[in-house]
Backbone as CSV, one residue per row, in Angstrom:
resi,resn,N_x,N_y,N_z,CA_x,CA_y,CA_z,C_x,C_y,C_z
1,MET,-105.690,-133.213,-30.978,-105.614,-131.946,-30.294,-105.924,-130.832,-31.255
2,LYS,-106.281,-129.639,-30.735,-106.800,-128.592,-31.567,-105.723,-127.659,-32.089
3,SER,-104.561,-127.621,-31.497,-103.566,-126.665,-31.955,-102.643,-127.292,-32.971
4,LEU,-102.136,-126.408,-33.897,-101.204,-126.881,-34.906,-99.941,-126.100,-34.739
5,HIS,-99.367,-125.638,-35.760,-98.147,-124.901,-35.926,-97.544,-124.389,-34.628
6,ASN,-96.712,-125.188,-34.014,-95.949,-124.739,-32.867,-94.631,-124.152,-33.322
7,ASN,-94.456,-124.019,-34.629,-93.232,-123.461,-35.184,-93.022,-122.048,-34.662
8,GLN,-91.751,-121.636,-34.655,-91.493,-120.249,-34.354,-92.174,-119.405,-35.399
9,LYS,-92.575,-118.176,-35.016,-93.215,-117.295,-35.966,-92.249,-117.002,-37.095
10,LEU,-92.773,-117.063,-38.307,-91.941,-116.805,-39.465,-91.673,-115.316,-39.559
11,ALA,-90.550,-114.976,-40.164,-90.178,-113.573,-40.296,-91.289,-112.814,-40.981
12,ARG,-91.520,-111.577,-40.576,-92.698,-110.856,-41.013,-92.549,-110.229,-42.397
13,GLY,-91.393,-109.726,-42.753,-91.249,-109.102,-44.060,-91.266,-110.141,-45.159
14,ARG,-91.804,-109.770,-46.355,-91.931,-110.750,-47.431,-90.587,-111.336,-47.806
15,LYS,-89.548,-110.512,-47.897,-88.267,-111.012,-48.319,-87.580,-111.775,-47.201
16,GLY,-88.043,-111.587,-45.956,-87.418,-112.295,-44.853,-88.101,-113.578,-44.492
17,TRP,-89.222,-113.872,-45.170,-89.962,-115.081,-44.832,-89.154,-116.321,-45.154
18,VAL,-89.057,-117.222,-44.207,-88.458,-118.525,-44.495,-89.481,-119.572,-44.132
19,GLY,-89.941,-120.329,-45.061,-90.947,-121.334,-44.784,-90.372,-122.708,-44.978
20,ALA,-90.800,-123.634,-44.130,-90.500,-125.033,-44.413,-91.677,-125.514,-45.232
21,ILE,-91.775,-125.016,-46.453,-92.978,-125.225,-47.225,-92.710,-126.219,-48.335
22,ALA,-92.586,-127.465,-48.032,-92.429,-128.466,-49.085,-93.820,-128.813,-49.549
23,LEU,-94.372,-127.996,-50.440,-95.766,-128.143,-50.810,-95.896,-129.065,-52.005
24,GLY,-96.589,-130.177,-51.838,-96.840,-131.062,-52.951,-98.243,-130.816,-53.454
25,LEU,-99.193,-131.669,-53.093,-100.583,-131.455,-53.417,-101.216,-130.666,-52.291
26,THR,-102.385,-130.075,-52.559,-103.096,-129.366,-51.502,-103.632,-130.372,-50.504
27,LEU,-103.426,-130.095,-49.190,-103.793,-131.064,-48.169,-104.801,-130.545,-47.194
28,SER,-105.345,-131.440,-46.387,-106.183,-131.046,-45.266,-105.515,-131.458,-43.971
29,LEU,-105.491,-130.587,-42.967,-104.789,-130.865,-41.735,-105.572,-131.797,-40.831
30,VAL,-104.858,-132.627,-40.097,-105.493,-133.612,-39.231,-105.190,-133.302,-37.779
31,SER,-106.134,-133.568,-36.865,-105.924,-133.259,-35.467,-105.051,-134.298,-34.794
32,ALA,-103.792,-134.326,-35.145,-102.821,-135.189,-34.477,-101.508,-134.469,-34.564
33,CYS,-100.925,-134.103,-33.426,-99.716,-133.313,-33.527,-98.832,-133.476,-32.300
34,ASN,-97.562,-133.139,-32.519,-96.569,-133.156,-31.466,-96.370,-131.724,-31.007
35,THR,-96.275,-131.494,-29.715,-96.167,-130.137,-29.225,-94.747,-129.616,-29.229
36,THR,-93.783,-130.394,-29.714,-92.413,-129.920,-29.781,-92.301,-128.773,-30.754
37,ALA,-91.645,-127.686,-30.372,-91.487,-126.553,-31.270,-90.408,-126.854,-32.284
38,PRO,-90.736,-126.812,-33.585,-89.756,-127.163,-34.594,-88.512,-126.310,-34.536
39,GLY,-88.671,-125.028,-34.202,-87.524,-124.145,-34.205,-86.465,-124.516,-33.183
40,ASN,-86.801,-125.371,-32.239,-85.827,-125.758,-31.225,-84.805,-126.750,-31.746
41,GLN,-85.100,-127.400,-32.891,-84.245,-128.485,-33.324,-83.496,-128.190,-34.607
42,ALA,-84.102,-127.473,-35.517,-83.456,-127.287,-36.802,-84.002,-126.059,-37.482
43,GLU,-83.247,-125.520,-38.417,-83.695,-124.394,-39.191,-84.619,-124.872,-40.295
44,GLN,-85.586,-124.029,-40.657,-86.513,-124.428,-41.693,-85.905,-124.207,-43.072
45,GLU,-86.266,-125.073,-43.990,-85.724,-125.028,-45.349,-86.886,-124.991,-46.334
46,ASN,-86.807,-124.086,-47.312,-87.862,-123.930,-48.299,-87.617,-124.903,-49.448
47,VAL,-88.362,-125.990,-49.491,-88.167,-127.029,-50.495,-89.516,-127.460,-51.043
48,THR,-89.513,-128.307,-52.054,-90.737,-128.900,-52.567,-90.770,-130.373,-52.189
49,SER,-91.952,-130.984,-52.297,-92.068,-132.399,-51.947,-91.247,-133.265,-52.895
50,ASP,-91.142,-132.845,-54.161,-90.321,-133.604,-55.100,-88.863,-133.600,-54.673
51,GLN,-88.397,-132.460,-54.155,-87.014,-132.395,-53.662,-86.815,-133.321,-52.471
52,VAL,-87.848,-133.447,-51.632,-87.749,-134.340,-50.479,-87.481,-135.770,-50.942
53,THR,-88.201,-136.214,-51.966,-88.055,-137.600,-52.412,-86.710,-137.847,-53.084
54,GLU,-86.020,-136.794,-53.494,-84.738,-136.946,-54.182,-83.533,-136.774,-53.258
55,VAL,-83.790,-136.574,-51.973,-82.705,-136.342,-51.020,-81.845,-137.591,-50.871
56,GLU,-80.540,-137.394,-50.828,-79.578,-138.476,-50.628,-78.906,-138.309,-49.269
57,PRO,-78.437,-139.417,-48.671,-77.719,-139.310,-47.393,-76.556,-138.331,-47.498
58,GLY,-76.381,-137.539,-46.454,-75.269,-136.603,-46.410,-75.574,-135.230,-46.961
59,GLU,-76.732,-135.054,-47.628,-77.079,-133.733,-48.139,-77.400,-132.793,-46.986
60,ALA,-77.173,-131.501,-47.235,-77.319,-130.512,-46.173,-78.740,-130.430,-45.640
61,ILE,-79.712,-130.738,-46.477,-81.102,-130.608,-46.047,-81.509,-131.681,-45.044
62,VAL,-80.777,-132.795,-44.993,-81.082,-133.842,-44.014,-80.900,-133.263,-42.610
63,GLY,-81.901,-133.429,-41.769,-81.889,-132.849,-40.434,-82.620,-131.534,-40.341
64,GLU,-83.033,-130.971,-41.494,-83.761,-129.712,-41.494,-85.263,-129.961,-41.367
65,LEU,-85.989,-128.897,-41.023,-87.436,-128.975,-40.961,-88.038,-128.688,-42.331
66,VAL,-89.009,-129.499,-42.718,-89.740,-129.286,-43.958,-91.231,-129.414,-43.680
67,THR,-92.027,-128.843,-44.564,-93.479,-128.967,-44.462,-94.014,-129.478,-45.777
68,VAL,-94.733,-130.578,-45.748,-95.287,-131.203,-46.943,-96.804,-131.151,-46.877
69,ARG,-97.411,-130.673,-47.936,-98.870,-130.678,-48.059,-99.227,-131.662,-49.164
70,SER,-99.871,-132.760,-48.816,-100.185,-133.780,-49.814,-101.233,-134.742,-49.282
71,GLY,-101.721,-135.603,-50.171,-102.709,-136.585,-49.778,-102.064,-137.823,-49.189
72,ILE,-102.767,-138.474,-48.275,-102.298,-139.722,-47.680,-102.658,-140.873,-48.614
73,THR,-101.667,-141.667,-48.969,-101.908,-142.810,-49.848,-101.990,-144.124,-49.084
74,GLU,-101.437,-144.165,-47.871,-101.452,-145.400,-47.078,-101.267,-145.061,-45.617
75,VAL,-102.034,-145.705,-44.747,-101.835,-145.628,-43.302,-101.228,-146.945,-42.871
76,ILE,-99.989,-146.899,-42.365,-99.287,-148.132,-41.986,-99.744,-148.599,-40.615
77,ASP,-99.754,-147.709,-39.647,-100.259,-148.017,-38.311,-100.569,-146.700,-37.626
78,ASP,-100.813,-146.736,-36.302,-101.194,-145.516,-35.589,-100.088,-144.476,-35.567
79,ASN,-98.858,-144.921,-35.832,-97.723,-144.004,-35.720,-97.126,-143.605,-37.064
80,SER,-97.719,-144.013,-38.161,-97.075,-143.709,-39.435,-98.056,-143.787,-40.597
81,PHE,-97.741,-143.028,-41.630,-98.527,-143.062,-42.854,-97.635,-142.607,-43.997
82,VAL,-98.163,-142.673,-45.210,-97.392,-142.351,-46.406,-98.135,-141.282,-47.191
83,VAL,-97.419,-140.251,-47.626,-97.984,-139.244,-48.508,-97.266,-139.318,-49.854
84,GLU,-97.854,-138.698,-50.855,-97.315,-138.779,-52.203,-96.865,-137.418,-52.685
85,SER,-95.696,-137.370,-53.313,-95.192,-136.125,-53.873,-95.823,-135.871,-55.233
86,ASN,-95.554,-134.703,-55.806,-96.086,-134.386,-57.129,-95.598,-135.362,-58.188
87,ASN,-94.389,-135.894,-58.008,-93.852,-136.808,-59.023,-94.300,-138.247,-58.811
88,GLY,-95.199,-138.460,-57.845,-95.766,-139.784,-57.629,-94.988,-140.673,-56.692
89,ASP,-93.869,-140.182,-56.137,-93.084,-140.974,-55.194,-93.684,-140.896,-53.793
90,SER,-93.402,-141.899,-52.994,-93.931,-141.968,-51.632,-92.978,-141.322,-50.635
91,ILE,-93.566,-140.688,-49.622,-92.794,-140.116,-48.517,-93.353,-140.699,-47.219
92,LEU,-92.513,-141.412,-46.472,-92.906,-141.969,-45.189,-92.944,-140.866,-44.136
93,VAL,-94.012,-140.864,-43.326,-94.161,-139.914,-42.224,-94.313,-140.702,-40.935
94,LEU,-93.467,-140.419,-39.953,-93.572,-141.026,-38.626,-94.134,-139.994,-37.659
95,ASN,-95.004,-140.453,-36.763,-95.618,-139.567,-35.782,-95.176,-139.990,-34.384
96,PRO,-94.029,-139.483,-33.925,-93.518,-139.921,-32.623,-94.324,-139.405,-31.450
97,ALA,-95.274,-138.518,-31.698,-96.084,-137.995,-30.603,-96.925,-139.089,-29.966
98,GLY,-97.249,-140.118,-30.757,-98.071,-141.186,-30.227,-99.527,-140.798,-30.097
99,ALA,-99.898,-139.615,-30.626,-101.289,-139.185,-30.544,-102.134,-139.992,-31.508
100,ALA,-103.393,-140.227,-31.133,-104.291,-140.962,-32.017,-104.426,-140.213,-33.335
101,PHE,-104.334,-140.937,-34.416,-104.404,-140.327,-35.734,-105.542,-140.955,-36.520
102,THR,-106.502,-140.133,-36.894,-107.605,-140.596,-37.723,-107.449,-139.993,-39.102
103,PRO,-107.171,-140.802,-40.113,-106.974,-140.253,-41.464,-108.209,-139.489,-41.916
104,PRO,-108.019,-138.402,-42.647,-109.162,-137.646,-43.155,-109.884,-138.429,-44.244
105,GLU,-111.053,-137.928,-44.625,-111.803,-138.587,-45.674,-111.043,-138.522,-46.995
106,GLU,-111.462,-139.367,-47.920,-110.802,-139.439,-49.220,-110.741,-138.063,-49.880
107,ASN,-109.621,-137.787,-50.508,-109.378,-136.550,-51.247,-109.140,-135.341,-50.353
108,ILE,-109.065,-135.531,-49.053,-108.711,-134.433,-48.158,-107.248,-134.607,-47.760
109,PRO,-106.380,-133.664,-48.173,-104.961,-133.806,-47.883,-104.595,-133.366,-46.472
110,VAL,-103.335,-133.512,-46.129,-102.825,-133.099,-44.826,-101.556,-132.280,-45.003
111,GLN,-101.242,-131.511,-43.983,-99.968,-130.799,-43.945,-99.143,-131.374,-42.796
112,VAL,-97.918,-131.727,-43.110,-97.013,-132.323,-42.128,-95.771,-131.446,-42.009
113,THR,-95.435,-131.050,-40.801,-94.176,-130.357,-40.539,-93.321,-131.252,-39.656
114,GLY,-92.074,-131.466,-40.065,-91.193,-132.315,-39.278,-89.783,-132.322,-39.808
115,GLN,-88.955,-133.095,-39.150,-87.536,-133.152,-39.491,-87.298,-134.203,-40.567
116,LEU,-86.601,-133.795,-41.616,-86.300,-134.694,-42.722,-85.073,-135.531,-42.390
117,GLU,-85.217,-136.854,-42.497,-84.118,-137.775,-42.215,-84.069,-138.842,-43.310
118,ILE,-83.018,-139.629,-43.302,-82.925,-140.826,-44.134,-83.262,-142.009,-43.233
119,PHE,-84.311,-142.743,-43.571,-84.831,-143.771,-42.691,-83.884,-144.960,-42.592
120,ASP,-83.632,-145.387,-41.367,-82.787,-146.543,-41.095,-83.648,-147.588,-40.392
121,ALA,-84.122,-148.582,-41.159,-85.034,-149.581,-40.608,-84.397,-150.379,-39.482
122,ALA,-83.089,-150.564,-39.543,-82.404,-151.357,-38.515,-82.324,-150.625,-37.185
123,SER,-82.475,-149.320,-37.204,-82.416,-148.523,-35.973,-83.675,-147.684,-35.840
124,ALA,-84.808,-148.301,-36.113,-86.066,-147.566,-36.176,-86.447,-146.933,-34.845
125,ASP,-85.954,-147.491,-33.721,-86.337,-146.942,-32.427,-85.761,-145.558,-32.183
126,GLN,-84.808,-145.113,-32.991,-84.196,-143.801,-32.793,-85.163,-142.655,-33.104
127,TYR,-86.279,-142.941,-33.753,-87.201,-141.884,-34.167,-88.259,-141.575,-33.113
128,GLY,-88.198,-142.240,-31.974,-89.102,-141.915,-30.878,-90.486,-142.505,-31.003
129,VAL,-90.666,-143.464,-31.896,-91.961,-144.107,-32.074,-91.973,-145.416,-31.298
130,GLU,-92.841,-145.513,-30.309,-92.881,-146.708,-29.478,-93.479,-147.894,-30.231
131,GLY,-92.860,-149.068,-30.066,-93.396,-150.295,-30.623,-93.328,-150.377,-32.132
132,LEU,-92.445,-149.617,-32.747,-92.341,-149.632,-34.201,-91.812,-150.985,-34.674
133,ASP,-92.501,-151.615,-35.605,-92.120,-152.917,-36.147,-91.290,-152.704,-37.411
134,PRO,-89.973,-152.949,-37.361,-89.122,-152.702,-38.537,-89.585,-153.440,-39.788
135,ALA,-90.244,-154.590,-39.627,-90.674,-155.367,-40.791,-91.690,-154.608,-41.637
136,LEU,-92.442,-153.699,-41.005,-93.445,-152.936,-41.739,-92.830,-151.840,-42.599
137,TYR,-91.549,-151.545,-42.360,-90.946,-150.365,-42.981,-89.749,-150.701,-43.861
138,GLU,-89.553,-151.986,-44.143,-88.351,-152.383,-44.883,-88.252,-151.699,-46.245
139,GLU,-89.376,-151.516,-46.929,-89.321,-150.931,-48.263,-88.919,-149.456,-48.237
140,TYR,-88.953,-148.835,-47.051,-88.572,-147.429,-46.939,-87.147,-147.244,-46.415
141,ASP,-86.441,-148.362,-46.215,-85.080,-148.281,-45.690,-84.196,-147.449,-46.622
142,GLN,-83.450,-146.527,-46.018,-82.538,-145.624,-46.729,-83.272,-144.676,-47.686
143,GLN,-84.566,-144.459,-47.417,-85.354,-143.490,-48.156,-85.679,-142.297,-47.251
144,PRO,-86.014,-141.142,-47.834,-86.365,-139.989,-46.999,-87.573,-140.279,-46.115
145,VAL,-87.535,-139.785,-44.898,-88.639,-139.901,-43.960,-88.807,-138.554,-43.265
146,ILE,-90.034,-138.190,-42.959,-90.305,-136.987,-42.176,-90.761,-137.423,-40.790
147,VAL,-90.022,-137.010,-39.769,-90.392,-137.293,-38.389,-91.248,-136.118,-37.927
148,ALA,-92.554,-136.326,-37.871,-93.512,-135.235,-37.737,-93.454,-134.566,-36.375
149,GLN,-93.570,-133.252,-36.400,-93.779,-132.473,-35.189,-95.211,-131.975,-35.107
150,ASN,-95.876,-131.857,-36.230,-97.315,-131.630,-36.234,-97.915,-132.077,-37.552
151,VAL,-99.182,-132.473,-37.482,-99.951,-132.913,-38.641,-101.305,-132.235,-38.537
152,ALA,-101.832,-131.727,-39.652,-103.089,-130.994,-39.556,-103.853,-131.051,-40.866
153,LEU,-105.161,-130.762,-40.802,-106.014,-130.722,-41.986,-105.668,-129.502,-42.840
154,ALA,-105.665,-129.663,-44.165,-105.291,-128.575,-45.069,-106.249,-128.467,-46.239
155,PRO,-107.485,-128.039,-46.012,-108.458,-127.958,-47.102,-108.152,-126.822,-48.066
156,ARG,-108.630,-126.956,-49.294,-108.651,-125.821,-50.203,-109.723,-124.847,-49.718
157,PRO,-109.662,-123.563,-50.103,-110.736,-122.637,-49.723,-112.123,-123.152,-50.097
158,GLN,-112.252,-123.743,-51.295,-113.549,-124.244,-51.722,-114.014,-125.404,-50.849
159,ASP,-113.087,-126.282,-50.416,-113.443,-127.380,-49.511,-114.022,-126.843,-48.207
160,LEU,-113.353,-125.844,-47.660,-113.788,-125.264,-46.390,-115.140,-124.579,-46.551
161,TRP,-115.323,-123.890,-47.660,-116.578,-123.191,-47.907,-117.738,-124.167,-48.058
162,ASN,-117.502,-125.262,-48.766,-118.585,-126.205,-49.065,-118.964,-127.081,-47.883
163,ALA,-118.017,-127.369,-46.989,-118.297,-128.264,-45.855,-117.641,-127.721,-44.592
164,PRO,-118.046,-126.532,-44.157,-117.354,-125.911,-43.013,-117.475,-126.694,-41.714
165,ASP,-118.588,-127.432,-41.529,-118.778,-128.150,-40.267,-117.666,-129.155,-39.999
166,GLU,-117.024,-129.654,-41.046,-115.957,-130.629,-40.869,-114.702,-130.001,-40.249
167,TYR,-114.621,-128.681,-40.275,-113.388,-128.011,-39.853,-113.582,-127.051,-38.693
168,PHE,-114.829,-126.775,-38.295,-115.051,-125.848,-37.197,-114.323,-126.315,-35.939
169,ASP,-113.681,-125.353,-35.268,-112.937,-125.575,-34.021,-111.692,-126.423,-34.221
170,GLU,-111.302,-126.624,-35.461,-110.038,-127.292,-35.754,-109.027,-126.238,-36.224
171,THR,-107.765,-126.476,-35.939,-106.729,-125.644,-36.516,-106.351,-126.236,-37.856
172,ILE,-106.405,-125.419,-38.887,-106.182,-125.890,-40.237,-105.058,-125.092,-40.888
173,ALA,-104.557,-125.599,-41.994,-103.611,-124.881,-42.842,-104.231,-124.823,-44.223
174,ILE,-104.486,-123.629,-44.718,-105.213,-123.469,-45.962,-104.436,-122.553,-46.891
175,GLU,-104.372,-122.947,-48.156,-103.593,-122.218,-49.148,-104.529,-121.574,-50.162
176,GLY,-104.252,-120.319,-50.546,-105.091,-119.674,-51.539,-104.560,-118.324,-51.946
177,ASP,-105.284,-117.692,-52.882,-104.918,-116.364,-53.368,-105.496,-115.309,-52.437
178,LEU,-104.673,-114.361,-52.054,-105.082,-113.312,-51.126,-105.802,-112.194,-51.859
179,ARG,-106.935,-111.752,-51.281,-107.625,-110.573,-51.775,-107.991,-109.699,-50.583
180,PRO,-107.602,-108.419,-50.626,-107.899,-107.532,-49.497,-109.387,-107.240,-49.388
181,LEU,-109.808,-106.806,-48.203,-111.186,-106.418,-47.960,-111.242,-104.912,-47.768
182,ASP,-112.183,-104.248,-48.416,-112.340,-102.807,-48.250,-112.693,-102.483,-46.802
183,GLY,-111.920,-101.595,-46.206,-112.212,-101.140,-44.849,-111.928,-102.155,-43.777
184,ALA,-111.173,-103.209,-44.081,-110.872,-104.241,-43.088,-109.379,-104.536,-43.125
185,ASP,-108.608,-103.663,-42.508,-107.155,-103.812,-42.546,-106.656,-104.989,-41.729
186,ASN,-107.536,-105.556,-40.903,-107.137,-106.658,-40.042,-107.545,-108.013,-40.620
187,GLY,-107.900,-108.028,-41.910,-108.331,-109.280,-42.502,-108.232,-109.255,-44.007
188,PHE,-108.429,-110.422,-44.600,-108.489,-110.540,-46.048,-109.290,-111.786,-46.396
189,ALA,-109.527,-112.006,-47.671,-110.238,-113.199,-48.131,-109.282,-114.090,-48.899
190,LEU,-109.550,-115.396,-48.844,-108.779,-116.380,-49.600,-109.652,-116.981,-50.691
191,PHE,-109.088,-117.079,-51.890,-109.763,-117.699,-53.028,-108.841,-118.764,-53.598
192,GLU,-109.343,-119.492,-54.586,-108.494,-120.415,-55.323,-108.827,-120.307,-56.805
193,GLU,-107.875,-120.625,-57.619,-108.034,-120.500,-59.056,-109.206,-121.347,-59.546
194,GLY,-110.091,-120.732,-60.312,-111.223,-121.451,-60.877,-112.458,-121.498,-59.999
195,TRP,-112.362,-121.022,-58.759,-113.500,-121.043,-57.850,-114.330,-119.786,-58.075
196,THR,-115.643,-119.934,-58.228,-116.489,-118.820,-58.657,-117.102,-118.027,-57.517
197,SER,-116.793,-118.332,-56.264,-117.344,-117.564,-55.148,-116.947,-116.097,-55.267
198,ASP,-117.903,-115.195,-54.946,-117.578,-113.771,-54.958,-117.241,-113.254,-53.566
199,THR,-117.166,-114.171,-52.593,-116.906,-113.764,-51.206,-115.585,-114.307,-50.695
200,GLY,-115.291,-115.554,-50.969,-114.067,-116.150,-50.463,-114.185,-116.539,-49.006
201,VAL,-113.114,-117.103,-48.470,-113.058,-117.472,-47.059,-112.422,-116.326,-46.285
202,LEU,-113.097,-115.854,-45.254,-112.637,-114.709,-44.484,-111.546,-115.110,-43.501
203,VAL,-110.444,-114.356,-43.502,-109.332,-114.545,-42.569,-109.238,-113.303,-41.702
204,VAL,-109.268,-113.472,-40.379,-109.283,-112.327,-39.469,-108.144,-112.448,-38.463
205,GLY,-107.865,-111.341,-37.775,-106.781,-111.311,-36.808,-105.423,-111.244,-37.460
206,VAL,-105.370,-110.703,-38.680,-104.156,-110.751,-39.478,-103.041,-109.918,-38.876
207,ASP,-103.366,-108.769,-38.290,-102.304,-107.886,-37.797,-101.534,-108.489,-36.630
208,GLN,-102.058,-109.549,-36.033,-101.332,-110.237,-34.968,-100.319,-111.240,-35.514
209,ALA,-100.461,-111.596,-36.806,-99.604,-112.622,-37.398,-98.630,-112.066,-38.410
210,VAL,-98.998,-110.984,-39.063,-98.174,-110.451,-40.140,-98.623,-109.028,-40.420
211,ASP,-97.731,-108.207,-40.904,-98.081,-106.859,-41.334,-98.771,-106.981,-42.690
212,ILE,-100.050,-106.656,-42.739,-100.804,-106.857,-43.969,-100.246,-106.024,-45.116
213,ALA,-99.507,-104.957,-44.796,-98.898,-104.143,-45.848,-97.835,-104.923,-46.608
214,ASP,-97.324,-105.998,-46.015,-96.305,-106.817,-46.674,-96.914,-107.836,-47.634
215,LEU,-98.247,-107.944,-47.641,-98.921,-108.905,-48.501,-99.430,-108.207,-49.757
216,GLU,-99.447,-108.928,-50.864,-99.875,-108.363,-52.133,-101.143,-109.042,-52.623
217,GLU,-102.029,-108.275,-53.221,-103.242,-108.842,-53.791,-102.884,-109.900,-54.821
218,GLY,-103.550,-111.056,-54.736,-103.282,-112.145,-55.652,-102.144,-113.048,-55.240
219,GLU,-101.425,-112.683,-54.173,-100.308,-113.513,-53.713,-100.826,-114.849,-53.191
220,ASN,-100.130,-115.926,-53.511,-100.514,-117.246,-53.033,-99.892,-117.470,-51.664
221,VAL,-100.722,-117.576,-50.629,-100.238,-117.666,-49.260,-100.803,-118.900,-48.572
222,VAL,-100.161,-119.290,-47.489,-100.662,-120.334,-46.599,-101.053,-119.665,-45.288
223,VAL,-102.247,-119.977,-44.816,-102.754,-119.437,-43.552,-102.977,-120.603,-42.602
224,THR,-102.450,-120.513,-41.398,-102.797,-121.477,-40.358,-103.605,-120.755,-39.291
225,GLY,-104.606,-121.414,-38.766,-105.456,-120.805,-37.755,-106.638,-121.690,-37.453
226,GLN,-107.542,-121.192,-36.637,-108.707,-121.970,-36.235,-109.928,-121.514,-37.001
227,ALA,-110.676,-122.481,-37.545,-111.908,-122.199,-38.276,-113.083,-122.149,-37.304
228,ARG,-113.876,-121.078,-37.406,-115.068,-120.932,-36.574,-116.226,-120.448,-37.438
229,PRO,-117.465,-120.655,-36.987,-118.600,-120.090,-37.726,-118.575,-118.571,-37.646
230,ALA,-118.975,-117.917,-38.717,-119.073,-116.460,-38.711,-120.286,-116.027,-37.900
231,ASP,-120.084,-115.107,-36.977,-121.191,-114.524,-36.232,-120.808,-113.112,-35.822
232,ALA,-121.749,-112.391,-35.241,-121.496,-110.997,-34.895,-120.351,-110.863,-33.901
233,ALA,-120.286,-111.787,-32.936,-119.233,-111.703,-31.926,-117.852,-111.880,-32.555
234,SER,-117.729,-112.848,-33.515,-116.426,-113.077,-34.131,-116.004,-111.895,-34.986
235,LEU,-116.959,-111.248,-35.643,-116.617,-110.080,-36.458,-116.257,-108.876,-35.590
236,GLN,-116.907,-108.730,-34.444,-116.514,-107.675,-33.510,-115.116,-107.944,-32.969
237,GLU,-114.850,-109.217,-32.639,-113.529,-109.606,-32.143,-112.448,-109.369,-33.197
238,ALA,-112.831,-109.464,-34.468,-111.858,-109.288,-35.547,-111.275,-107.889,-35.590
239,GLY,-111.985,-106.907,-35.031,-111.435,-105.556,-34.955,-111.445,-104.809,-36.277
240,PHE,-112.451,-105.056,-37.123,-112.542,-104.355,-38.394,-113.021,-102.912,-38.223
241,GLY,-113.652,-102.627,-37.095,-114.229,-101.299,-36.915,-115.597,-101.160,-37.544
242,TRP,-116.216,-102.292,-37.905,-117.547,-102.244,-38.506,-118.593,-101.977,-37.419
243,ASP,-119.642,-101.209,-37.789,-120.746,-101.011,-36.862,-121.724,-102.173,-36.997
244,ASP,-122.782,-102.160,-36.171,-123.712,-103.284,-36.145,-124.373,-103.510,-37.498
245,ASP,-124.721,-102.416,-38.185,-125.373,-102.554,-39.484,-124.436,-103.201,-40.505
246,GLN,-123.182,-102.804,-40.499,-122.208,-103.391,-41.424,-122.001,-104.875,-41.136
247,ILE,-121.941,-105.228,-39.849,-121.768,-106.632,-39.476,-122.960,-107.461,-39.926
248,GLN,-124.171,-106.965,-39.693,-125.356,-107.720,-40.080,-125.471,-107.835,-41.590
249,GLU,-125.067,-106.788,-42.316,-125.106,-106.860,-43.773,-124.156,-107.928,-44.279
250,PHE,-122.969,-108.010,-43.658,-122.009,-109.026,-44.057,-122.530,-110.421,-43.733
251,LEU,-123.079,-110.599,-42.540,-123.571,-111.911,-42.133,-124.740,-112.382,-42.998
252,SER,-125.510,-111.443,-43.539,-126.620,-111.829,-44.408,-126.118,-112.512,-45.673
253,ARG,-124.892,-112.196,-46.072,-124.283,-112.825,-47.248,-123.373,-113.994,-46.871
254,TYR,-123.079,-114.130,-45.593,-122.043,-115.064,-45.153,-122.579,-116.045,-44.123
255,GLU,-123.894,-116.274,-44.143,-124.541,-117.104,-43.133,-123.991,-118.524,-43.148
256,ASN,-123.659,-119.043,-41.939,-123.139,-120.412,-41.766,-121.829,-120.649,-42.506
257,ARG,-121.079,-119.589,-42.734,-119.793,-119.704,-43.423,-118.651,-119.647,-42.415
258,PRO,-117.480,-120.159,-42.784,-116.352,-120.206,-41.848,-115.543,-118.913,-41.830
259,VAL,-115.015,-118.612,-40.671,-114.022,-117.550,-40.484,-112.768,-118.206,-39.932
260,ILE,-111.611,-117.822,-40.442,-110.349,-118.347,-39.929,-109.696,-117.297,-39.050
261,PHE,-109.502,-117.614,-37.772,-108.751,-116.751,-36.864,-107.287,-117.157,-36.978
262,VAL,-106.509,-116.273,-37.562,-105.191,-116.628,-38.061,-104.164,-116.790,-36.935
263,GLU,-103.236,-117.725,-37.125,-102.063,-117.866,-36.273,-100.814,-117.444,-37.031
264,GLU,-100.701,-117.881,-38.291,-99.557,-117.516,-39.122,-100.006,-117.315,-40.564
265,VAL,-99.278,-116.463,-41.269,-99.472,-116.275,-42.702,-98.094,-116.249,-43.340
266,TYR,-97.907,-117.019,-44.417,-96.619,-116.996,-45.104,-96.817,-117.375,-46.565
267,PRO,-95.942,-116.926,-47.442,-96.096,-117.223,-48.869,-95.956,-118.708,-49.144
268,SER,-96.748,-119.215,-50.056,-96.601,-120.588,-50.514,-95.374,-120.712,-51.384
269,ALA,-94.800,-121.901,-51.406,-93.616,-122.150,-52.230,-93.987,-122.622,-53.626
270,VAL,-95.269,-122.747,-53.904,-95.698,-123.245,-55.220,-96.755,-122.309,-55.773
271,PRO,-97.020,-122.384,-57.086,-98.096,-121.601,-57.677,-99.447,-122.020,-57.113
272,PRO,-100.487,-121.193,-57.295,-101.805,-121.543,-56.779,-102.264,-122.896,-57.297
273,HIS,-102.928,-123.648,-56.408,-103.470,-124.954,-56.797,-104.829,-124.734,-57.438
274,PRO,-105.070,-125.189,-58.669,-106.333,-124.915,-59.348,-107.498,-125.642,-58.713
275,SER,-108.666,-125.046,-58.830,-109.892,-125.692,-58.373,-110.192,-126.887,-59.268
276,VAL,-110.779,-127.934,-58.671,-111.151,-129.097,-59.458,-112.627,-129.432,-59.195
């Protein structure tokens, strides 16, 4: 499915932002998600993926919503896969939505938002996954598990720039350094450390998701939204106030490049991920 983040909108002020941002490695979002709104079940907790792997039964974070951005190391079946934390430990992810899941290509990470639990292989049916075979999950017994509410592609800005066709019309979660645009209060550009582009990835529709005055130049943020090709209609829709000449001048430098129509913007819980 094309939509991602069904989470409640995060608080708009910088100091009021609460993210379930357990960010490990930079990921790419996959089109497989559960439409359950995370805010209906638990409060979001700002943690890292390493903290997820260290969770013990009875800790307060168990039952909370977390978001992990990392690469998939193993696909167990249609309803589950494994991601890796920064410290190299495995995190089991269950997809109770039952939606078809096609793993992304190698080196493309994913972002997973879901409820953190301690996996009980003997009572595996409690997680809402139909036909789950406990024998496949024995090694994860009594280990942290994320019961996913949504899963999505999470490319780096450079990934999106270099291969935009892979992400057009998909809802993605992308992390990068924010840079404002002159005369475009309703948008900004995303960059990543070490990337030499002088344009960045354009993010539009920002005033509908966050007060841009609350964002700082160079701040490392996560943007969720839909990637589309840049064209005159999308730039007019963006509401920058540009005239036709300004739009055409921009498109001459941005031909066949992606624009992200934003759904949410929130600070990342980790430092910027360097370009590789």
